[in-house]
A tleap script that builds the chain and sets N, CA, C and O, in Angstrom:
source leaprc.protein.ff14SB
mol = sequence {
  NMET PRO ALA GLN LEU GLY PRO ASP LEU VAL
  GLU VAL LEU VAL ARG LEU ALA GLY GLU GLU
  GLY LEU VAL GLU ALA ARG ARG GLN GLY ARG
  LEU LEU ALA ALA ARG THR GLY PHE ARG GLU
  THR ASP ARG ALA VAL ILE ALA ALA ILE VAL
  SER GLU LEU GLY ARG ASN ILE LEU LEU TYR
  GLY ALA SER GLY GLU ILE ALA LEU ALA VAL
  VAL GLU LEU GLY GLN ARG ILE GLY VAL ARG
  ILE ALA ALA ARG ASP GLU GLY PRO GLY ILE
  PRO ASP ILE MET ARG ALA MET ARG ASP GLY
  TYR SER SER VAL GLY ARG PRO GLY LEU GLY
  LEU PRO GLY VAL ARG ARG LEU ALA ASP GLU
  PHE GLU ILE THR SER ALA PRO GLY ARG GLY
  THR HIE VAL VAL VAL THR LYS TRP ARG CSER
}
set mol.1.N position { 115.467 95.295 129.531 }
set mol.1.CA position { 114.046 95.928 130.134 }
set mol.1.C position { 113.870 96.946 129.869 }
set mol.1.O position { 114.792 97.528 129.298 }
set mol.2.N position { 112.682 97.639 130.127 }
set mol.2.CA position { 112.443 98.810 129.578 }
set mol.2.C position { 113.607 100.204 130.747 }
set mol.2.O position { 114.251 100.018 131.779 }
set mol.3.N position { 113.499 100.812 130.341 }
set mol.3.CA position { 114.446 102.073 131.175 }
set mol.3.C position { 113.659 103.638 131.097 }
set mol.3.O position { 113.257 104.102 130.030 }
set mol.4.N position { 113.538 104.272 132.281 }
set mol.4.CA position { 112.363 105.276 131.841 }
set mol.4.C position { 113.212 106.698 131.596 }
set mol.4.O position { 114.205 107.033 132.242 }
set mol.5.N position { 112.719 107.298 130.736 }
set mol.5.CA position { 113.553 108.043 130.303 }
set mol.5.C position { 112.713 109.593 130.936 }
set mol.5.O position { 113.645 110.383 130.780 }
set mol.6.N position { 111.968 110.135 131.315 }
set mol.6.CA position { 110.911 110.859 131.456 }
set mol.6.C position { 110.049 110.424 132.652 }
set mol.6.O position { 110.590 109.612 133.403 }
set mol.7.N position { 108.811 110.820 132.961 }
set mol.7.CA position { 107.666 110.840 133.649 }
set mol.7.C position { 107.196 110.044 132.867 }
set mol.7.O position { 107.138 108.954 133.436 }
set mol.8.N position { 106.569 109.948 131.180 }
set mol.8.CA position { 106.030 108.925 130.412 }
set mol.8.C position { 106.654 108.079 129.203 }
set mol.8.O position { 106.045 107.197 128.597 }
set mol.9.N position { 107.968 108.493 128.951 }
set mol.9.CA position { 108.684 108.302 128.016 }
set mol.9.C position { 109.065 106.985 128.761 }
set mol.9.O position { 109.040 106.794 129.977 }
set mol.10.N position { 109.538 105.839 127.450 }
set mol.10.CA position { 110.292 104.643 127.777 }
set mol.10.C position { 111.237 104.305 126.308 }
set mol.10.O position { 110.977 104.817 125.219 }
set mol.11.N position { 112.380 103.327 126.558 }
set mol.11.CA position { 113.118 103.222 125.625 }
set mol.11.C position { 113.435 101.762 125.909 }
set mol.11.O position { 113.451 101.397 127.084 }
set mol.12.N position { 113.735 100.735 124.751 }
set mol.12.CA position { 113.843 99.932 125.025 }
set mol.12.C position { 114.871 99.358 123.897 }
set mol.12.O position { 114.476 99.790 122.814 }
set mol.13.N position { 116.123 98.495 123.714 }
set mol.13.CA position { 117.145 98.294 123.147 }
set mol.13.C position { 117.057 96.968 123.204 }
set mol.13.O position { 117.402 96.298 124.178 }
set mol.14.N position { 116.432 96.381 121.802 }
set mol.14.CA position { 117.203 95.014 121.796 }
set mol.14.C position { 118.123 94.610 121.060 }
set mol.14.O position { 118.164 95.261 120.016 }
set mol.15.N position { 118.831 93.881 121.127 }
set mol.15.CA position { 120.347 93.467 120.391 }
set mol.15.C position { 119.291 91.886 119.326 }
set mol.15.O position { 118.555 90.956 119.654 }
set mol.16.N position { 119.782 92.363 118.203 }
set mol.16.CA position { 119.481 90.860 117.483 }
set mol.16.C position { 120.815 90.254 116.968 }
set mol.16.O position { 121.464 90.968 116.204 }
set mol.17.N position { 121.300 89.055 117.280 }
set mol.17.CA position { 122.090 87.757 116.768 }
set mol.17.C position { 121.999 86.928 116.044 }
set mol.17.O position { 122.768 86.281 115.334 }
set mol.18.N position { 120.272 86.973 116.381 }
set mol.18.CA position { 118.952 85.497 115.732 }
set mol.18.C position { 118.110 85.876 116.318 }
set mol.18.O position { 117.893 86.800 117.101 }
set mol.19.N position { 117.305 84.614 115.639 }
set mol.19.CA position { 115.974 84.490 116.007 }
set mol.19.C position { 115.384 85.399 117.341 }
set mol.19.O position { 114.719 86.433 117.401 }
set mol.20.N position { 115.990 84.445 118.423 }
set mol.20.CA position { 115.502 85.073 119.408 }
set mol.20.C position { 115.293 86.781 119.971 }
set mol.20.O position { 114.546 87.387 120.739 }
set mol.21.N position { 116.065 86.985 119.366 }
set mol.21.CA position { 116.330 88.371 119.379 }
set mol.21.C position { 115.203 89.079 119.069 }
set mol.21.O position { 114.624 89.929 119.746 }
set mol.22.N position { 114.897 88.571 117.780 }
set mol.22.CA position { 113.692 89.077 116.756 }
set mol.22.C position { 112.383 89.036 117.671 }
set mol.22.O position { 111.645 90.007 117.840 }
set mol.23.N position { 112.182 87.639 118.297 }
set mol.23.CA position { 111.045 87.625 118.856 }
set mol.23.C position { 110.725 88.322 120.103 }
set mol.23.O position { 109.612 88.582 120.559 }
set mol.24.N position { 111.839 88.573 120.559 }
set mol.24.CA position { 111.989 89.952 121.752 }
set mol.24.C position { 111.821 91.075 121.279 }
set mol.24.O position { 111.215 91.771 122.094 }
set mol.25.N position { 112.078 91.653 120.276 }
set mol.25.CA position { 112.080 93.109 119.582 }
set mol.25.C position { 110.227 93.090 119.620 }
set mol.25.O position { 109.461 93.873 120.181 }
set mol.26.N position { 109.997 92.116 118.952 }
set mol.26.CA position { 108.459 92.090 118.346 }
set mol.26.C position { 107.627 92.002 119.759 }
set mol.26.O position { 106.810 92.887 120.016 }
set mol.27.N position { 107.813 91.100 120.515 }
set mol.27.CA position { 107.328 91.110 121.816 }
set mol.27.C position { 107.096 92.446 122.321 }
set mol.27.O position { 105.986 92.978 122.290 }
set mol.28.N position { 108.443 93.151 122.923 }
set mol.28.CA position { 108.514 94.522 123.096 }
set mol.28.C position { 107.595 95.810 122.627 }
set mol.28.O position { 106.854 96.695 123.053 }
set mol.29.N position { 108.128 95.318 121.564 }
set mol.29.CA position { 106.976 96.340 120.231 }
set mol.29.C position { 105.677 96.639 120.717 }
set mol.29.O position { 105.193 97.765 120.836 }
set mol.30.N position { 105.049 95.353 121.039 }
set mol.30.CA position { 103.558 95.022 120.837 }
set mol.30.C position { 103.420 95.671 122.324 }
set mol.30.O position { 102.609 96.581 122.491 }
set mol.31.N position { 104.261 95.172 123.462 }
set mol.31.CA position { 103.997 95.851 124.947 }
set mol.31.C position { 104.256 97.121 124.779 }
set mol.31.O position { 103.313 97.777 125.220 }
set mol.32.N position { 105.115 97.804 124.336 }
set mol.32.CA position { 105.152 99.394 124.723 }
set mol.32.C position { 103.974 100.124 123.937 }
set mol.32.O position { 103.541 101.153 124.455 }
set mol.33.N position { 103.377 99.663 122.658 }
set mol.33.CA position { 102.562 100.121 121.839 }
set mol.33.C position { 101.152 99.950 122.653 }
set mol.33.O position { 100.206 100.735 122.592 }
set mol.34.N position { 101.215 98.827 123.380 }
set mol.34.CA position { 99.477 98.691 123.987 }
set mol.34.C position { 100.096 99.547 125.699 }
set mol.34.O position { 99.325 100.442 126.046 }
set mol.35.N position { 101.310 99.333 126.662 }
set mol.35.CA position { 100.836 100.555 127.578 }
set mol.35.C position { 100.774 101.858 126.768 }
set mol.35.O position { 100.466 102.767 127.539 }
set mol.36.N position { 100.930 102.259 125.643 }
set mol.36.CA position { 100.965 103.133 125.677 }
set mol.36.C position { 99.255 103.998 124.923 }
set mol.36.O position { 98.814 105.126 124.701 }
set mol.37.N position { 98.870 102.659 124.799 }
set mol.37.CA position { 97.313 103.287 124.636 }
set mol.37.C position { 96.762 102.826 122.852 }
set mol.37.O position { 95.765 103.019 122.156 }
set mol.38.N position { 98.054 102.158 122.715 }
set mol.38.CA position { 97.658 101.732 120.759 }
set mol.38.C position { 96.401 100.646 120.713 }
set mol.38.O position { 96.019 100.018 121.701 }
set mol.39.N position { 95.896 100.555 119.541 }
set mol.39.CA position { 94.444 99.677 119.447 }
set mol.39.C position { 95.178 98.778 118.936 }
set mol.39.O position { 96.327 99.029 118.573 }
set mol.40.N position { 94.483 97.266 118.797 }
set mol.40.CA position { 95.410 96.172 118.474 }
set mol.40.C position { 95.550 96.407 117.736 }
set mol.40.O position { 96.772 96.440 117.598 }
set mol.41.N position { 94.812 96.841 116.401 }
set mol.41.CA position { 95.514 96.551 115.178 }
set mol.41.C position { 97.052 97.210 115.075 }
set mol.41.O position { 98.090 96.565 114.927 }
set mol.42.N position { 96.948 98.397 115.171 }
set mol.42.CA position { 98.156 99.307 115.415 }
set mol.42.C position { 99.061 98.384 116.182 }
set mol.42.O position { 100.171 98.228 115.674 }
set mol.43.N position { 98.900 97.963 116.913 }
set mol.43.CA position { 99.853 96.975 117.470 }
set mol.43.C position { 100.466 96.261 116.524 }
set mol.43.O position { 101.549 96.515 115.996 }
set mol.44.N position { 99.807 95.433 116.335 }
set mol.44.CA position { 100.011 94.526 114.971 }
set mol.44.C position { 100.684 95.186 113.903 }
set mol.44.O position { 101.539 94.637 113.208 }
set mol.45.N position { 100.261 96.484 113.755 }
set mol.45.CA position { 101.475 97.007 112.620 }
set mol.45.C position { 102.759 96.779 113.007 }
set mol.45.O position { 103.572 96.020 112.481 }
set mol.46.N position { 102.927 97.655 114.196 }
set mol.46.CA position { 104.190 97.896 114.927 }
set mol.46.C position { 105.091 96.644 115.255 }
set mol.46.O position { 106.300 96.671 115.486 }
set mol.47.N position { 104.442 95.775 115.235 }
set mol.47.CA position { 105.509 94.367 115.424 }
set mol.47.C position { 105.094 93.845 113.853 }
set mol.47.O position { 105.673 92.817 113.501 }
set mol.48.N position { 104.160 94.445 112.889 }
set mol.48.CA position { 105.113 93.807 111.972 }
set mol.48.C position { 106.233 94.688 111.373 }
set mol.48.O position { 107.149 94.246 110.681 }
set mol.49.N position { 106.072 95.888 111.690 }
set mol.49.CA position { 107.483 96.932 111.113 }
set mol.49.C position { 108.879 95.969 111.691 }
set mol.49.O position { 109.884 95.727 111.022 }
set mol.50.N position { 108.627 95.541 113.033 }
set mol.50.CA position { 109.719 95.275 113.853 }
set mol.50.C position { 110.076 94.393 112.755 }
set mol.50.O position { 111.045 94.520 112.006 }
set mol.51.N position { 109.040 93.336 112.738 }
set mol.51.CA position { 109.422 91.720 112.458 }
set mol.51.C position { 110.588 92.211 111.017 }
set mol.51.O position { 111.716 91.727 110.935 }
set mol.52.N position { 109.988 93.318 109.900 }
set mol.52.CA position { 110.408 93.238 108.730 }
set mol.52.C position { 112.003 93.904 109.093 }
set mol.52.O position { 113.005 93.796 108.386 }
set mol.53.N position { 111.901 94.496 110.198 }
set mol.53.CA position { 113.297 95.338 109.853 }
set mol.53.C position { 114.348 94.368 110.904 }
set mol.53.O position { 115.565 94.393 110.722 }
set mol.54.N position { 113.885 93.743 111.722 }
set mol.54.CA position { 114.696 92.788 112.068 }
set mol.54.C position { 115.206 92.033 111.394 }
set mol.54.O position { 116.404 91.766 111.490 }
set mol.55.N position { 114.266 91.408 110.391 }
set mol.55.CA position { 114.633 90.167 109.405 }
set mol.55.C position { 115.302 90.570 108.426 }
set mol.55.O position { 116.001 89.815 107.750 }
set mol.56.N position { 115.180 91.800 108.222 }
set mol.56.CA position { 116.301 92.739 107.234 }
set mol.56.C position { 117.545 92.536 108.285 }
set mol.56.O position { 118.052 91.425 108.129 }
set mol.57.N position { 118.017 93.122 109.060 }
set mol.57.CA position { 118.871 92.938 109.945 }
set mol.57.C position { 119.996 91.317 110.047 }
set mol.57.O position { 121.174 91.240 109.698 }
set mol.58.N position { 119.269 90.391 110.536 }
set mol.58.CA position { 119.301 89.229 110.013 }
set mol.58.C position { 120.058 88.845 109.218 }
set mol.58.O position { 121.211 88.417 109.237 }
set mol.59.N position { 119.026 89.103 108.208 }
set mol.59.CA position { 119.264 88.857 106.949 }
set mol.59.C position { 120.909 89.317 105.665 }
set mol.59.O position { 121.636 88.716 104.873 }
set mol.60.N position { 120.776 90.380 106.076 }
set mol.60.CA position { 121.835 91.328 105.135 }
set mol.60.C position { 122.976 91.781 106.395 }
set mol.60.O position { 124.076 92.133 105.968 }
set mol.61.N position { 122.810 91.792 107.714 }
set mol.61.CA position { 123.571 92.537 108.166 }
set mol.61.C position { 123.985 91.711 109.651 }
set mol.61.O position { 124.695 92.168 110.547 }
set mol.62.N position { 123.430 90.597 109.619 }
set mol.62.CA position { 123.705 89.151 110.841 }
set mol.62.C position { 123.970 89.466 111.825 }
set mol.62.O position { 124.614 88.648 112.482 }
set mol.63.N position { 123.575 91.023 112.581 }
set mol.63.CA position { 123.753 91.341 113.849 }
set mol.63.C position { 123.400 92.758 113.530 }
set mol.63.O position { 123.756 93.451 112.577 }
set mol.64.N position { 122.322 93.137 114.929 }
set mol.64.CA position { 122.442 94.701 114.754 }
set mol.64.C position { 121.580 94.612 115.990 }
set mol.64.O position { 121.437 93.617 116.701 }
set mol.65.N position { 120.965 95.937 116.157 }
set mol.65.CA position { 119.806 96.284 117.061 }
set mol.65.C position { 118.670 96.816 116.937 }
set mol.65.O position { 118.847 97.244 115.797 }
set mol.66.N position { 117.379 97.218 117.255 }
set mol.66.CA position { 116.188 97.424 117.290 }
set mol.66.C position { 116.343 98.039 119.171 }
set mol.66.O position { 116.513 97.559 120.292 }
set mol.67.N position { 116.091 99.738 118.322 }
set mol.67.CA position { 115.517 100.638 119.784 }
set mol.67.C position { 114.113 100.917 119.598 }
set mol.67.O position { 113.677 101.455 118.581 }
set mol.68.N position { 113.667 100.689 120.214 }
set mol.68.CA position { 112.035 101.062 120.408 }
set mol.68.C position { 111.698 102.622 121.669 }
set mol.68.O position { 112.392 102.785 122.673 }
set mol.69.N position { 110.816 103.335 121.376 }
set mol.69.CA position { 110.823 104.479 121.908 }
set mol.69.C position { 109.754 104.681 122.153 }
set mol.69.O position { 109.095 103.887 121.482 }
set mol.70.N position { 109.081 105.322 122.767 }
set mol.70.CA position { 107.537 106.423 123.234 }
set mol.70.C position { 108.215 107.593 122.282 }
set mol.70.O position { 109.441 107.699 122.265 }
set mol.71.N position { 107.627 108.209 121.724 }
set mol.71.CA position { 107.569 109.851 121.704 }
set mol.71.C position { 106.673 110.330 121.587 }
set mol.71.O position { 105.696 109.766 121.094 }
set mol.72.N position { 106.667 111.586 122.010 }
set mol.72.CA position { 105.868 112.883 121.769 }
set mol.72.C position { 105.617 114.070 120.890 }
set mol.72.O position { 106.552 114.794 120.548 }
set mol.73.N position { 104.749 114.225 120.627 }
set mol.73.CA position { 105.407 115.884 119.588 }
set mol.73.C position { 103.757 116.408 119.821 }
set mol.73.O position { 102.746 115.945 119.292 }
set mol.74.N position { 103.890 117.645 120.897 }
set mol.74.CA position { 102.612 117.854 121.318 }
set mol.74.C position { 101.661 117.118 122.037 }
set mol.74.O position { 101.825 116.661 123.168 }
set mol.75.N position { 100.525 117.009 121.244 }
set mol.75.CA position { 99.603 115.902 121.961 }
set mol.75.C position { 99.475 114.623 121.414 }
set mol.75.O position { 98.868 113.627 121.809 }
set mol.76.N position { 100.254 114.869 120.297 }
set mol.76.CA position { 100.358 113.252 119.696 }
set mol.76.C position { 101.549 112.644 120.366 }
set mol.76.O position { 102.536 113.289 120.719 }
set mol.77.N position { 101.308 110.781 120.580 }
set mol.77.CA position { 102.001 109.959 120.956 }
set mol.77.C position { 101.858 109.151 119.707 }
set mol.77.O position { 100.960 109.049 118.871 }
set mol.78.N position { 103.519 108.389 119.916 }
set mol.78.CA position { 103.946 107.375 118.760 }
set mol.78.C position { 105.053 106.359 119.285 }
set mol.78.O position { 105.684 106.596 120.315 }
set mol.79.N position { 105.215 105.434 118.669 }
set mol.79.CA position { 106.547 104.581 118.660 }
set mol.79.C position { 107.512 105.008 117.504 }
set mol.79.O position { 107.411 105.178 116.289 }
set mol.80.N position { 108.333 105.088 118.292 }
set mol.80.CA position { 109.798 105.591 117.706 }
set mol.80.C position { 110.193 103.935 117.071 }
set mol.80.O position { 109.751 103.014 117.758 }
set mol.81.N position { 110.781 103.654 116.142 }
set mol.81.CA position { 111.326 101.723 116.160 }
set mol.81.C position { 112.922 102.506 115.232 }
set mol.81.O position { 112.956 103.131 114.173 }
set mol.82.N position { 113.859 102.186 116.016 }
set mol.82.CA position { 114.886 102.557 114.920 }
set mol.82.C position { 115.985 101.291 114.605 }
set mol.82.O position { 115.945 100.531 115.572 }
set mol.83.N position { 116.830 100.869 113.711 }
set mol.83.CA position { 116.631 99.682 113.071 }
set mol.83.C position { 118.000 100.018 112.751 }
set mol.83.O position { 118.219 101.136 112.285 }
set mol.84.N position { 119.182 99.014 112.979 }
set mol.84.CA position { 120.913 99.779 112.810 }
set mol.84.C position { 121.744 98.386 112.856 }
set mol.84.O position { 121.842 97.706 113.877 }
set mol.85.N position { 122.311 98.066 111.642 }
set mol.85.CA position { 122.979 96.908 111.417 }
set mol.85.C position { 124.604 97.312 110.592 }
set mol.85.O position { 124.728 97.859 109.496 }
set mol.86.N position { 125.553 96.912 111.385 }
set mol.86.CA position { 126.677 97.522 110.840 }
set mol.86.C position { 126.997 96.597 109.337 }
set mol.86.O position { 128.196 96.415 109.129 }
set mol.87.N position { 126.091 96.048 108.360 }
set mol.87.CA position { 126.029 95.022 107.644 }
set mol.87.C position { 126.828 95.377 106.218 }
set mol.87.O position { 127.614 96.278 106.512 }
set mol.88.N position { 126.957 95.072 104.876 }
set mol.88.CA position { 127.617 95.548 103.896 }
set mol.88.C position { 127.035 97.221 103.494 }
set mol.88.O position { 127.683 98.073 102.886 }
set mol.89.N position { 125.347 97.380 104.152 }
set mol.89.CA position { 125.045 98.675 103.242 }
set mol.89.C position { 124.644 98.282 102.123 }
set mol.89.O position { 125.017 97.276 101.519 }
set mol.90.N position { 123.686 99.241 101.727 }
set mol.90.CA position { 122.621 99.235 100.528 }
set mol.90.C position { 123.045 100.159 99.657 }
set mol.90.O position { 123.066 101.290 100.144 }
set mol.91.N position { 123.532 100.048 98.093 }
set mol.91.CA position { 124.258 99.885 97.216 }
set mol.91.C position { 123.424 101.708 96.777 }
set mol.91.O position { 123.807 102.870 96.635 }
set mol.92.N position { 122.061 100.878 96.716 }
set mol.92.CA position { 120.944 101.908 96.309 }
set mol.92.C position { 119.895 101.931 96.502 }
set mol.92.O position { 118.951 101.254 96.094 }
set mol.93.N position { 120.013 102.972 97.351 }
set mol.93.CA position { 118.772 102.808 98.214 }
set mol.93.C position { 117.332 103.170 97.476 }
set mol.93.O position { 116.310 102.569 97.807 }
set mol.94.N position { 117.326 103.979 96.669 }
set mol.94.CA position { 116.337 104.008 95.481 }
set mol.94.C position { 115.355 102.834 94.989 }
set mol.94.O position { 114.153 102.591 95.097 }
set mol.95.N position { 117.008 101.938 94.108 }
set mol.95.CA position { 116.269 100.986 94.024 }
set mol.95.C position { 115.789 100.101 95.472 }
set mol.95.O position { 114.603 99.788 95.579 }
set mol.96.N position { 116.505 99.828 96.264 }
set mol.96.CA position { 115.891 98.886 96.862 }
set mol.96.C position { 114.586 99.463 97.866 }
set mol.96.O position { 114.133 98.648 98.670 }
set mol.97.N position { 114.177 100.399 97.841 }
set mol.97.CA position { 112.740 101.264 98.061 }
set mol.97.C position { 111.786 100.565 97.150 }
set mol.97.O position { 110.702 100.270 97.653 }
set mol.98.N position { 112.036 100.177 95.635 }
set mol.98.CA position { 111.086 99.868 94.845 }
set mol.98.C position { 110.584 98.042 95.269 }
set mol.98.O position { 111.296 97.182 95.788 }
set mol.99.N position { 109.456 97.956 94.916 }
set mol.99.CA position { 108.441 96.788 95.355 }
set mol.99.C position { 109.083 96.112 94.208 }
set mol.99.O position { 109.392 96.545 93.098 }
set mol.100.N position { 109.228 94.755 94.835 }
set mol.100.CA position { 109.759 93.881 94.066 }
set mol.100.C position { 111.234 93.562 94.219 }
set mol.100.O position { 111.414 92.351 94.092 }
set mol.101.N position { 112.547 94.362 94.490 }
set mol.101.CA position { 113.662 94.082 94.060 }
set mol.101.C position { 113.960 94.004 95.680 }
set mol.101.O position { 113.609 94.652 96.667 }
set mol.102.N position { 114.881 92.747 95.393 }
set mol.102.CA position { 115.683 91.962 96.403 }
set mol.102.C position { 116.804 91.841 96.004 }
set mol.102.O position { 116.771 91.693 94.782 }
set mol.103.N position { 118.414 91.815 96.626 }
set mol.103.CA position { 119.314 91.112 96.118 }
set mol.103.C position { 119.662 89.522 96.258 }
set mol.103.O position { 120.469 88.853 95.612 }
set mol.104.N position { 118.523 89.027 97.632 }
set mol.104.CA position { 118.690 87.858 97.791 }
set mol.104.C position { 117.821 86.997 97.174 }
set mol.104.O position { 117.797 85.795 97.437 }
set mol.105.N position { 117.191 87.462 96.467 }
set mol.105.CA position { 115.883 86.540 95.802 }
set mol.105.C position { 114.487 86.416 96.360 }
set mol.105.O position { 113.624 85.667 95.902 }
set mol.106.N position { 114.278 87.636 97.926 }
set mol.106.CA position { 113.074 87.065 98.460 }
set mol.106.C position { 112.109 87.926 97.438 }
set mol.106.O position { 112.493 88.534 96.439 }
set mol.107.N position { 110.947 87.842 97.867 }
set mol.107.CA position { 109.890 89.022 97.522 }
set mol.107.C position { 110.011 90.457 97.354 }
set mol.107.O position { 109.295 91.064 96.557 }
set mol.108.N position { 110.900 91.033 98.084 }
set mol.108.CA position { 111.430 92.300 97.801 }
set mol.108.C position { 110.423 93.353 98.400 }
set mol.108.O position { 110.477 94.548 98.105 }
set mol.109.N position { 109.265 92.671 99.486 }
set mol.109.CA position { 108.229 93.959 100.294 }
set mol.109.C position { 108.957 94.279 101.319 }
set mol.109.O position { 108.165 94.944 101.987 }
set mol.110.N position { 109.985 94.248 101.919 }
set mol.110.CA position { 110.192 94.450 103.043 }
set mol.110.C position { 110.355 95.743 103.721 }
set mol.110.O position { 109.783 95.956 104.791 }
set mol.111.N position { 111.224 96.753 103.066 }
set mol.111.CA position { 111.573 98.335 103.316 }
set mol.111.C position { 110.321 98.551 102.377 }
set mol.111.O position { 109.559 97.727 102.883 }
set mol.112.N position { 109.715 99.040 101.489 }
set mol.112.CA position { 108.505 99.308 100.602 }
set mol.112.C position { 107.426 99.480 101.645 }
set mol.112.O position { 106.811 100.467 102.048 }
set mol.113.N position { 107.393 97.971 102.002 }
set mol.113.CA position { 106.104 97.681 103.055 }
set mol.113.C position { 106.400 98.476 104.097 }
set mol.113.O position { 105.505 99.297 104.301 }
set mol.114.N position { 107.560 98.571 105.038 }
set mol.114.CA position { 107.672 98.645 106.214 }
set mol.114.C position { 107.010 100.559 106.029 }
set mol.114.O position { 106.150 101.116 106.710 }
set mol.115.N position { 107.846 101.135 104.834 }
set mol.115.CA position { 107.389 102.704 104.617 }
set mol.115.C position { 105.846 102.813 104.326 }
set mol.115.O position { 105.193 103.731 104.822 }
set mol.116.N position { 105.484 102.210 103.810 }
set mol.116.CA position { 103.997 102.187 103.711 }
set mol.116.C position { 103.108 101.705 104.946 }
set mol.116.O position { 101.921 102.029 104.890 }
set mol.117.N position { 103.584 100.881 106.190 }
set mol.117.CA position { 103.321 100.630 107.411 }
set mol.117.C position { 103.205 101.964 108.474 }
set mol.117.O position { 102.378 102.139 109.369 }
set mol.118.N position { 104.062 102.627 108.150 }
set mol.118.CA position { 104.265 103.394 109.123 }
set mol.118.C position { 104.177 105.396 108.898 }
set mol.118.O position { 104.672 105.689 107.809 }
set mol.119.N position { 103.954 105.955 109.246 }
set mol.119.CA position { 103.394 106.993 109.552 }
set mol.119.C position { 104.796 108.153 109.005 }
set mol.119.O position { 104.658 109.065 108.189 }
set mol.120.N position { 106.001 107.803 109.677 }
set mol.120.CA position { 107.253 108.389 109.231 }
set mol.120.C position { 108.660 107.000 109.409 }
set mol.120.O position { 109.039 106.145 110.211 }
set mol.121.N position { 109.061 107.663 107.801 }
set mol.121.CA position { 109.879 106.819 107.434 }
set mol.121.C position { 111.598 107.500 107.043 }
set mol.121.O position { 111.698 108.670 106.676 }
set mol.122.N position { 112.420 106.907 107.136 }
set mol.122.CA position { 113.899 107.465 106.911 }
set mol.122.C position { 114.816 106.101 107.101 }
set mol.122.O position { 114.737 105.169 107.900 }
set mol.123.N position { 115.576 106.349 106.190 }
set mol.123.CA position { 116.805 105.127 106.440 }
set mol.123.C position { 117.967 105.815 105.251 }
set mol.123.O position { 117.933 106.238 104.096 }
set mol.124.N position { 118.837 105.645 106.203 }
set mol.124.CA position { 120.307 105.694 105.634 }
set mol.124.C position { 121.403 104.832 105.548 }
set mol.124.O position { 121.781 104.140 106.493 }
set mol.125.N position { 121.961 104.853 104.369 }
set mol.125.CA position { 122.675 103.601 104.724 }
set mol.125.C position { 124.073 104.394 103.590 }
set mol.125.O position { 124.108 105.459 102.975 }
set mol.126.N position { 125.209 103.098 103.760 }
set mol.126.CA position { 126.182 103.118 102.439 }
set mol.126.C position { 127.167 102.028 102.707 }
set mol.126.O position { 127.575 101.667 103.811 }
set mol.127.N position { 127.475 101.577 101.582 }
set mol.127.CA position { 128.299 100.290 101.235 }
set mol.127.C position { 129.596 100.287 102.622 }
set mol.127.O position { 130.355 101.220 102.886 }
set mol.128.N position { 129.540 99.349 103.110 }
set mol.128.CA position { 130.564 99.059 104.112 }
set mol.128.C position { 130.401 99.776 105.259 }
set mol.128.O position { 131.373 99.884 106.006 }
set mol.129.N position { 128.910 100.513 105.676 }
set mol.129.CA position { 129.003 101.502 106.862 }
set mol.129.C position { 127.484 101.009 107.248 }
set mol.129.O position { 126.834 101.805 107.926 }
set mol.130.N position { 126.909 99.868 106.911 }
set mol.130.CA position { 125.688 99.312 107.595 }
set mol.130.C position { 124.791 100.290 107.074 }
set mol.130.O position { 125.042 101.205 106.289 }
set mol.131.N position { 123.477 99.907 107.731 }
set mol.131.CA position { 122.508 100.570 107.528 }
set mol.131.C position { 121.159 100.751 108.624 }
set mol.131.O position { 120.937 99.937 109.520 }
set mol.132.N position { 120.365 101.904 108.382 }
set mol.132.CA position { 119.781 102.507 109.840 }
set mol.132.C position { 118.365 103.607 109.217 }
set mol.132.O position { 118.044 104.653 108.653 }
set mol.133.N position { 117.881 102.204 109.948 }
set mol.133.CA position { 116.148 102.729 109.405 }
set mol.133.C position { 115.476 103.038 110.604 }
set mol.133.O position { 115.449 102.372 111.638 }
set mol.134.N position { 114.833 104.326 110.310 }
set mol.134.CA position { 114.201 105.175 111.647 }
set mol.134.C position { 112.673 105.404 110.936 }
set mol.134.O position { 112.445 105.972 109.868 }
set mol.135.N position { 111.625 104.734 111.939 }
set mol.135.CA position { 110.083 104.894 111.477 }
set mol.135.C position { 109.349 105.445 112.865 }
set mol.135.O position { 109.925 105.433 113.953 }
set mol.136.N position { 108.247 105.840 112.704 }
set mol.136.CA position { 107.639 105.933 113.633 }
set mol.136.C position { 105.861 105.959 113.362 }
set mol.136.O position { 105.286 106.596 112.479 }
set mol.137.N position { 105.330 105.211 114.235 }
set mol.137.CA position { 103.856 105.016 114.210 }
set mol.137.C position { 103.439 106.168 114.974 }
set mol.137.O position { 104.169 106.349 115.949 }
set mol.138.N position { 102.526 106.987 114.854 }
set mol.138.CA position { 102.080 107.608 115.717 }
set mol.138.C position { 100.443 106.787 115.955 }
set mol.138.O position { 99.823 105.995 115.244 }
set mol.139.N position { 100.126 107.445 117.362 }
set mol.139.CA position { 98.039 106.355 117.830 }
set mol.139.C position { 97.445 107.189 117.097 }
set mol.139.O position { 97.724 108.349 116.795 }
set mol.140.N position { 96.713 106.609 116.863 }
set mol.140.CA position { 95.485 107.510 115.935 }
set mol.140.C position { 93.715 107.583 117.491 }
set mol.140.O position { 92.658 108.143 117.199 }
savepdb mol mol.pdb
quit
């Protein structure tokens, strides 16, 4: 459930160990975006970002978490999505960020697609230490 961080800020943490967690993370992302005045198209973008990051957690990390938070920067308001797993990590981030690359035979559009959909994108990963992706989508 959402927890108040301040007068206008909200954060939600969803643990992912299976499909149910992914569905809940998408739902929470849409709710948070709606409560902060995002248009329907941007709510769909946020749900797509959550879906891609969550799918990566389930495919590569087996389990992990997605934290969703309302962020403010001056007059701007956005939703920050942080996905973390403790999986095997990504040995070559630059290669993983290229369209078409996949280590498991999938289309390889997830991380590059998330980078294109988000306004801000950051990824850290190391073999044996998991992956952490943080993106922000600003309300337009």
